C-alpha positions as CSV (number, residue, x, y, z in Angstrom):
1,M,0.2,-0.1,-0.3
2,N,1.1,3.1,-1.2
3,L,0.6,5.9,1.7
4,N,1.5,8.5,0.2
5,Q,-1.7,8.4,-2.0
6,F,-3.4,9.5,1.6
7,I,-1.7,12.8,1.5
8,P,-4.6,15.5,1.1
9,T,-3.5,17.9,-1.4
10,R,-5.6,20.8,0.6
11,P,-4.6,19.9,3.4
12,F,-6.0,21.4,7.0
13,A,-4.6,24.8,7.8
14,P,-6.5,26.2,11.0
15,E,-4.8,29.3,12.3
16,P,-2.1,29.4,14.5
17,R,-2.7,29.0,18.2
18,F,0.4,31.3,19.5
19,L,1.9,34.1,17.9
20,W,5.6,33.8,18.9
21,P,8.8,35.3,19.4
22,D,10.3,36.2,15.5
23,G,7.8,34.7,13.8
24,K,8.5,31.4,14.5
25,K,6.1,28.8,13.5
26,C,6.3,27.1,17.4
27,A,7.9,26.7,20.5
28,V,9.8,23.9,21.7
29,M,10.6,23.2,25.5
30,L,13.3,20.4,26.2
31,C,12.8,19.1,29.7
32,F,14.7,17.2,31.8
33,D,13.3,15.5,34.9
34,V,16.0,14.3,36.7
35,D,14.3,11.5,39.2
36,G,17.5,9.4,40.0
37,E,17.1,7.0,42.8
38,T,13.5,9.1,43.5
39,T,11.9,6.7,41.2
40,A,12.0,4.0,42.8
41,L,12.3,5.6,47.0
42,S,9.3,7.5,46.0
43,E,7.3,4.7,45.5
44,D,9.0,2.4,48.5
45,P,11.8,3.6,50.5
46,A,12.2,-0.4,51.2
47,L,13.7,-0.6,47.1
48,E,16.9,1.2,48.7
49,R,18.0,-2.5,49.5
50,R,17.4,-3.4,45.8
51,R,21.0,-2.2,44.8
52,T,20.4,-3.3,40.8
53,T,17.2,-0.9,40.8
54,M,18.6,1.8,43.0
55,S,21.7,1.8,40.1
56,Q,19.2,1.9,37.1
57,C,17.6,4.8,38.8
58,A,21.2,6.4,39.9
59,Y,22.4,5.6,36.1
60,G,20.5,9.2,35.5
61,P,22.3,11.7,37.7
62,R,25.7,9.9,37.3
63,V,25.6,9.2,33.9
64,G,23.0,10.6,31.8
65,V,23.2,14.0,32.8
66,P,26.8,14.7,31.9
67,R,25.9,12.7,28.6
68,I,23.0,15.2,27.8
69,L,24.6,18.4,28.9
70,G,27.5,17.6,26.7
71,L,25.0,17.3,23.5
72,L,23.3,20.4,24.7
73,K,26.4,21.8,24.9
74,H,27.5,20.3,21.5
75,L,24.0,21.6,19.9
76,E,23.9,25.1,21.5
77,V,20.4,25.1,23.1
78,L,19.2,25.8,26.5
79,G,16.6,23.1,28.4
80,T,14.9,23.0,31.6
81,F,15.6,20.5,34.4
82,F,13.4,19.4,37.2
83,I,15.4,18.4,40.0
84,P,13.7,16.5,42.9
85,S,15.0,18.2,46.1
86,W,16.6,14.9,47.3
87,I,18.4,14.7,44.1
88,V,19.7,17.9,44.7
89,E,21.4,16.8,48.2
90,R,22.5,13.7,47.1
91,H,24.1,15.1,44.0
92,P,25.2,18.2,44.2
93,K,27.9,18.7,41.9
94,M,25.5,17.3,38.9
95,T,23.4,20.4,40.2
96,D,25.7,22.8,39.9
97,A,26.9,21.7,36.1
98,V,23.2,21.9,34.9
99,F,23.3,25.7,36.9
100,A,26.4,26.5,35.0
101,A,25.9,25.3,31.4
102,G,23.1,28.1,31.5
103,H,20.1,25.6,31.8
104,E,16.7,26.4,34.0
105,I,16.8,24.8,37.4
106,G,12.5,24.5,37.9
107,A,11.1,22.5,41.3
108,H,10.0,19.0,41.1
109,G,9.1,17.9,45.2
110,H,11.5,16.7,47.4
111,L,11.0,12.7,47.1
112,H,9.2,12.6,43.9
113,E,5.8,12.7,46.2
114,K,2.6,12.0,44.8
115,L,0.9,14.9,45.6
116,S,-2.5,13.3,45.5
117,N,-1.2,11.3,48.8
118,L,-0.9,14.9,50.7
119,S,-2.7,16.9,52.4
120,P,-2.5,21.1,52.0
121,E,-0.8,21.2,54.9
122,E,2.3,17.9,53.8
123,E,2.0,19.6,50.3
124,L,3.3,23.1,51.7
125,G,6.1,21.5,53.9
126,V,7.3,19.2,51.1
127,L,7.2,22.6,48.7
128,E,9.1,25.0,51.2
129,K,11.7,22.1,51.8
130,S,12.2,21.3,48.6
131,L,12.5,25.5,47.6
132,G,14.8,25.8,50.8
133,I,17.0,22.9,49.5
134,L,17.3,24.3,45.6
135,E,17.6,27.9,46.8
136,K,20.3,27.4,49.3
137,Q,22.3,25.2,45.9
138,I,21.9,27.2,42.9
139,G,21.2,30.8,45.3
140,Q,17.6,31.3,43.8
141,R,14.4,30.2,43.7
142,P,13.0,28.4,40.4
143,L,11.0,30.4,38.9
144,G,8.7,26.8,37.4
145,Y,7.4,23.9,39.0
146,R,6.5,20.0,37.5
147,A,4.8,17.7,39.7
148,P,6.1,14.5,40.5
149,W,3.9,12.1,37.8
150,F,2.2,15.2,35.6
151,E,-0.5,15.3,39.0
152,I,-1.5,18.2,40.7
153,N,-4.2,18.9,43.4
154,P,-7.2,21.6,43.6
155,G,-5.3,24.0,45.4
156,T,-1.7,23.4,44.2
157,V,-1.8,26.7,41.5
158,D,-2.6,28.9,44.3
159,L,0.1,27.0,46.4
160,L,2.2,27.7,43.6
161,A,1.6,31.3,42.5
162,A,1.8,32.8,47.0
163,N,5.4,31.2,46.4
164,G,6.8,33.3,44.0
165,F,6.7,30.7,40.7
166,V,5.5,32.0,37.4
167,Y,5.0,28.7,35.6
168,N,3.7,25.0,36.4
169,A,4.4,23.1,33.5
170,S,1.8,20.2,34.7
171,L,-1.1,20.1,33.4
172,M,-2.5,18.8,29.3
173,A,-5.8,20.2,28.6
174,D,-4.1,22.5,26.1
175,D,-1.7,22.5,23.7
176,V,-0.2,25.8,23.8
177,P,0.6,28.1,27.5
178,F,-2.2,29.2,29.1
179,I,-2.7,31.9,32.5
180,H,-4.8,30.9,35.0
181,A,-6.8,33.4,37.1
182,N,-4.0,34.1,39.8
183,G,-1.4,34.9,36.5
184,L,0.3,31.7,37.4
185,V,1.6,30.4,33.6
186,E,0.7,26.9,32.9
187,I,2.8,25.2,30.1
188,P,1.0,22.0,29.3
189,G,2.7,18.8,28.4
190,Q,1.3,15.5,27.0
191,W,2.3,11.6,27.5
192,L,2.4,11.3,24.0
193,L,5.9,13.3,24.2
194,E,7.5,11.5,27.3
195,D,10.1,9.0,27.3
196,W,8.1,6.9,30.4
197,E,6.1,5.3,28.2
198,Q,8.5,4.6,25.5
199,F,11.7,3.7,27.4
200,A,11.1,3.0,30.9
201,F,11.2,-1.1,32.1
202,N,12.3,-2.6,35.3
203,A,11.4,-6.3,35.7
204,E,10.8,-6.5,39.7
205,P,9.1,-4.2,40.7
206,A,7.5,-4.4,37.4
207,W,7.8,-0.7,35.6
208,G,6.7,-0.1,31.6
209,F,6.4,-2.3,29.1
210,I,9.0,-3.6,26.1
211,P,11.4,-0.9,25.1
212,E,10.3,0.7,21.8
213,D,12.4,1.3,19.0
214,C,14.5,4.3,18.9
215,D,13.5,4.5,15.1
216,K,9.8,4.4,16.4
217,V,9.9,6.5,18.9
218,F,12.0,9.2,16.4
219,R,9.1,9.1,14.1
220,L,6.2,9.4,16.7
221,W,8.0,12.4,17.7
222,W,9.4,14.2,14.8
223,R,5.3,13.5,13.9
224,E,4.1,15.4,16.5
225,F,6.3,18.3,16.3
226,E,5.9,18.6,12.8
227,A,2.0,19.2,13.3
228,M,2.0,20.7,16.1
229,R,4.3,23.5,14.2
230,D,1.4,23.4,11.3
231,Y,-0.8,24.6,13.6
232,G,1.5,27.0,16.1
233,C,1.5,24.7,19.7
234,C,4.1,24.3,21.9
235,F,6.7,21.3,22.0
236,V,6.8,20.3,24.7
237,L,9.3,17.1,25.6
238,T,9.5,15.3,28.8
239,L,12.7,13.1,29.1
240,H,14.3,11.0,32.2
241,P,18.1,10.9,32.1
242,W,17.9,7.5,33.0
243,L,16.0,6.4,30.5
244,S,17.1,8.7,27.8
245,G,20.7,9.4,28.5
246,R,21.8,6.0,27.2
247,P,23.0,5.9,24.0
248,S,21.3,5.6,21.5
249,R,18.3,7.6,22.8
250,V,21.2,10.4,23.2
251,Q,21.4,9.9,19.5
252,L,17.8,9.7,19.3
253,L,17.2,13.3,20.6
254,E,20.4,14.6,19.0
255,R,18.2,13.1,15.1
256,L,14.8,15.3,16.8
257,I,16.8,18.3,17.7
258,F,19.1,19.2,14.9
259,G,15.7,18.3,12.9
260,I,14.1,20.5,15.0
261,I,16.8,23.5,14.6
262,D,16.9,22.8,10.9
263,T,13.6,23.7,10.2
264,G,14.9,27.8,11.2
265,D,11.5,28.7,12.1
266,A,11.0,26.9,15.9
267,W,11.6,28.6,19.0
268,I,13.6,26.6,21.3
269,A,13.5,27.8,25.2
270,T,13.2,27.1,28.7
271,G,10.2,27.5,30.2
272,S,10.7,30.9,31.9
273,E,11.6,32.3,28.8
274,I,8.7,30.9,27.5
275,A,6.2,31.7,30.8
276,A,7.8,35.7,30.2
277,W,6.6,35.6,26.9
278,V,3.1,34.5,27.3
279,K,2.9,37.4,30.4
280,A,4.2,40.1,28.3
281,H,1.6,38.7,25.3
282,P,-1.7,38.1,26.6
283,D,-3.1,38.5,23.1
284,A,-0.4,36.4,21.4
285,R,-3.1,33.0,22.4
286,R,-6.3,32.1,19.9
287,E,-8.9,30.7,22.1
288,I,-10.4,27.9,20.5
289,D,-12.5,26.8,23.8
290,F,-16.2,27.5,22.5
291,D,-17.3,27.5,26.4
292,Q,-14.3,29.7,27.1
293,E,-15.7,32.2,24.8
294,V,-19.5,31.6,26.0
295,A,-18.3,32.5,29.6
296,S,-15.6,35.6,28.5
């Protein structure tokens, strides 16, 4: 079957969802969630005795992050690293290396806690603890937040705004940024552009599925980038260094980023850069939610 026969001669071309800087067609946010050993410990502290499981997770901060930093330097692009403060304490030189290279560091819990398991008081305590550790290590409070497992509670958005955050990158209700009622910018992601679903595997405790082939994943992510570029969206890629720091996957990332750069019309930016643009240009967003239009 010749699949090219199904390419429309007059493809659907809606108005761009967002107006990006310098006439760029889309924005690209490269996110690295450096969960490391908290991947296991947040599930069960007793897993600390499982040395092979723990070593697989530790591969991220010890090997994956240095390799990814080298790639980003080679390609001359910046990323946004969301790091649990437990990891910051155990891997301070790694954290310093990320910051020294000019990348953004965002908050990501302390032990990668699932917020749904926490009371509002416990959630505040975890946030304050993580902020204190991050500020002590890098000398400044982070502007961005990514919830562990992407899942937030009803009061999380107000909690973040009250603690000085500029943006959240946890929800999935859109494919361009939007502003919450309290002024917090949301930079939405999606499971499609996450490496856990593609590469995660552990025998016991059982995580993930059979790891996917890199060529298949490249096609999946590249096709989504192409379509989001056509529609003026914000391509938010979320990677975990213990998964995507492996050699073949770093080469996959290189192919992907090189292709994005080669288009010449994609804006690769950190979370705080995107949030600043959104704040400064509230009219850049094209609203398509019919109910939202009625409500306004």
